[in-house]
N, C-alpha and C positions, 0 to 999 in steps of 0.2 A: 188789876189790869185784865183785860180780855186775854185768854190764852189764844194766840194766833194759830200756834201749832196743832192744838186740839180742833181749832176750827177748819184748818186746812185739811186736817185727815179725817173730817166728820165723825171725830169721837168727842165732841162737845156734847154733854148732856143738858138737855133744857127741862126746867120744871115749870112749865106754864100754868099761869093762873090769872084770875081777874085782879088787877092791881089799881089802885088809884095814883094817877100820875103826880097830883098835887102832893100827895103824903110823901112821894119819893123826892120831890123838889124839896120840900121843907126839910127831910132828913138830911139832905146833902148840905142846905144851908147851915142848919144847926151843927153839923160836923165841921163845918169850915169857918164858922163865925170867929171863934178864939184866933185862928190864923189869921184872918182877914184884919182883926182889931189890932193884932201885933204889928201889922203893916200900915195902920191908919186907914183901913178901909172898912166899910160897912156894906154887909150883904142885906139885900132886901128883896123878897119876892112877893109881888102883888098879883094875886089872882083876880083878874078883871072878870072872868067868866066863872062864875061859881059852879057852873053845871059841867065840867069836863067829864066826859064818859070814862069809865074805866077802861083798861086796855087788857088785852090777853097776851101776856108775855111772862119771861122768866124774870122775877123781882131782883134776884142777885145780878143779873146780867144788866138789867135796866138800871139799877142803881149804879153799877160800875160805869155805865155810859154817862149817866147825868152828872157823876162825881168827876169824870174826866173833861167836862165842858168847862 
């Protein structure tokens, strides 16, 4: 979970780098597939646009945001 206290006090350190958003989404789906299967759900991600640009962001924070969706 994102630490709102650190964010509000401007003490949140970010490690920005170029990251592949598709990789982050796939990682989140892989991490949740078992939980979804236990509930009778199937998680699927179809990347319709194979040429998504990299984004410049903090990998850990972006992964946390995607995981919370």
